[in-house]
N, C-alpha and C positions, 0 to 999 in steps of 0.2 A: 106816693110820690115823695121823692127825696127832698131834704131841707136844702134851701139854698146855701150855696158856700161861696167863698172868695175867691176860687181859682181862676186863672186867666187862661184862656183857651184859644187859639188860632187855628183855623180851619184852612186847610190847603184843598180847594175844590176842582176836581176836573169836570169841567161844563160839559162835557162830551160822555161821560161815564152814564149808564143806564140807558132809559128809555124814553126820549121825548118829555111830553107832559109829565107823566108819572115821575121822571127824574127831577123836573124842577119842583113838584109838589113836594117830594121826599125832602129836598134839600131845604126848602122854605119851612117845612115841618119842624126838621132837626135844628135850624139855627133858632126858630122861634122857641122851641122847647128849651136849648140851652141858655138862651137868654134869661129864660123864666127861672132856672135851676143852677145858674152860674153865675159868679161876680162880673167877669168881663169875657164877652167873645167877640172876637173880629175873625174876619175872612177875607180871603183872595182868591179868585179864579185863575188858573193856569192859562196862558196863552201862547205857549211855545216849549218844545222839549226841552227839558231841563229846569223849567222855570219852577217847578216844585220843589227842587234841591234848592234853587236861591230863595224861595219864600221861607221854607223850613230853616235854613242856616241863618237868616236874618231875624227870625222870630224866636230862634232857641234861647237867646238870652234874656229875654223880656216875658215869656209866658210860661206858665207852668207845665204845658202840654202842646205839642202841635199835633193836629189830627189830619189825617190823610182821608178826604172824601172822594172815593173812586174806586178802581179795581186794582190789580197787583202792579200794573205798571205806575200807578199813581203812589202806591205805598211804596215800592221800590225808590221811586224818586225822592220821596219825601224822606225815607230813610238815610238816603245819602248825605242829606244836610245834618242829621242828628247823632250818627254813627260815632261814638267816642266822646259824646256829650252826656251831661247828667239829665237832658231834658228828654222825657218818655214821648214816644209816638202813641197816638191813639188811632183807631180805624173806624170810619164809617163806611162799610162796603157796599158798593155801587156798582161792581163790576159784573163781568159774566162768569168769572170762576172763583174769584175771592179766596184763593187758597191760603194765604197767610193768616186771615181772618178766621178762617174756619179752624186751621190748625190752632189757633189761640184760644177756642172757645167763645168767639165774638156771634152774636146772633145776627142773622141776615136780616132781621126786621130793623129797620131805621131807628124807631127810637129806643128799642131794646139796646141796640149797639150804642146808642148816645148815654144810656144809663150806665152802661159799663164805664164809660168815661169817669163816671163819678164813684162808682161802686167796686170798680176792678181794681186788680192789684198790679203792681210795677214788677216785671220780671225782665232779666237781663237774658238776651238771646245772641246765639252765635250769628257771625256774618260771614258768609263766604265770598271768596273771590275767583274768577276764572279770567287768567291774565290780570287785564286792568279792571274789568267789570265787576263792581261787587252784585252779590244776589242774596235774598234771603230764603225762599223757598226751593227752587230746582233750577237747574241748567243743564242743558243736554244737547246731544246731536243725534240726528235720526228722523224718525217718523215725527215725534213730537215737535222737533224743531221746524219740520217742513210743513205740519199744520199751523204752527204759530206764525209763519213766514205768510201764509195763504191767507190767515185770519186778518193779519194787518192789512192785506189789500183788499177784504171784503168789504162791500158796500153795508152790510148788515152784521151785527155782531150777535152775542147771546149763546145759551146752552147749546139749544138745538141746531144753530149754524155749525158750531164746534163738532158736535156728534156727526152731522152730516158730511163735513169736510174730512174727519177721521176716518169714517168708513170710505170714503171716495179715494183717499190717500191709502189706506192701508192695503187696497185690492191691487194698486198699481206700485207701490213702493217697492224698491228693490235693496237687498242689502249691500252693505258697504264695508270696505275694508279699514280696520284700525290698527293701531299699535299704540299700547299705553302700559305705565307701570303703575299699579295700585299699591301704594307703600313698599314698592319694591319688586313686586309680582308682575311679571310680564303678562300681558294679555295681547296676543296679535291674531287677528282672523276676522272674518267677517261677520256683522252683526246687524241687527234691526234697529236699535236704537241703545243708548247709553245716557243713564241720566245720572247726575250729581245733584245728591238730595241733602238739603239742610231741614226742610220740614218734611211731612209724610206724604203729602198729596199736590197733584197739579192744581186742584181746585174742583168745585162741584162734586167732592167726595169721592175723587179719582185717586186712589192712594196707591201710587207707584213706588213708595217705599215705607210701608207700614210700621217699619221697626225704627225709623228715623225718630232723633230726638233733637230738637231745635236748640239745646243747651248742652249736649255731653261733649262738644269740642272734636265731634267726627263727623265726616261727610258719608253718607250711605251711597253707595255705587251700585246702580242697577244695569245689568247687561242682559238685554233681550237679544238671544241668538234667532238666527232664521228659523222659521217654522212654517209648516203647512197653512196655506190660507183658510183651510176648513177649520182651523183651531182659532180663528179670530174670535168668535164668541166666547171661548173658554178665556182669552186673554182680557176681554171686555169684562166679564164676570170676576175674574182675578183682580182687575183694578178696584171695582166696587164693593168688594167683599173683603178686600185686605188679604185676600190670599194669594195675590200674584208671586211671591217669592216661591210657593210650592209647586208652581209650572216647571216641568222638566227643561224647557228651554229657557228658563231665567236664572241668571247667577245673581249674587247678591254678596256685597262686600262692605266693609265699614273701614274708613282709613282717614289719616290726617293728610295724606297728600298724594294726589295724582298727577303723573307726568303724561299728557296726551301728546304722543311725538308725532302722531300722523292720522288722519282720517280723510277718507276719500269723499269728504265733502266740506264745505265752508261754512254752510248755514248753521247756526247754532241759536238757542234761546237762554234767555234769563229772566225768571219770573213771567214766563209768558210772552217776552217781548224778543222779537227777531234780531239777529245780528250776524256779521261776518266775522268769522273766527281765523286768527291766524296761528300757524303752528311753528315751534312746539308751545303747547298751551300747557299752563300750571293751573291745578285747582286746589285751593287750601282753604282753611279758616283764619280770617283775620284775627290779629291780636285785639284790636278794639271791637267793642260789643254794643250792641244797641238796646235801650231800654223800651218795653213796650208795655201798655195797658193790656192786659189779658182778661178773658172770662174765669168765672169760678171754676175751680176743681179741674183746672187743664192739666197742671203738673202734678 
């Protein structure tokens, strides 16, 4: 058990993250544990879109750390209020994917992730932007965006629901045309999906961009070309074994700037959240960075 210290921590809690009674129990446990081991702990629950950003921004000047308690959507919102400040963001993962937390070496165990808030290190990471929307992990168009859109409308969440939707959409999804330049290189053709990655994975250890570094100042661009649906199992295996770039229908780039001139779809996702995209769209690394608390031996 760590010795008590005098840190001031503010928790921004998504009351809908996790699963019912289990969610409430985990939140109560972590608050109790932090109050025992940290000097000051305050918290607030989010109650509308954008509220997490408002809470984080308000707390940034008065607390040593602001902690996102929830999934990748909550993490993204909290980050919006802390980007460019010296106040680090911590994460207690309670979502269905937890992509950034996993990429930062943060345990999926609630109390272990709370311990990281005390014993972890502060690391400065890149922040990406697609048009006016900032994202930390991935953004993209195509199959993953369509699944994110369907997930947002589903009555149930979780990994199994995500897998079921992905399989269903994979068999019916049709390639669409794009036109974009990746650091000046023109790509114009039909594709299955395009992902712009800051972190390595979507979440749940599905590594869409296994060569990505969250602090190298580059965006990893993964283009999945149309392929025979009989090869879907290989696509899935590639995701979970970090071997996706080796598949012959996958192209992999690293870039500072991407200009997406056109895509025959307006649905996109940012950190797993769906949105409507206007064209032309520009994807870049922001000049401002984000300080985060990471697990041991991540970088």
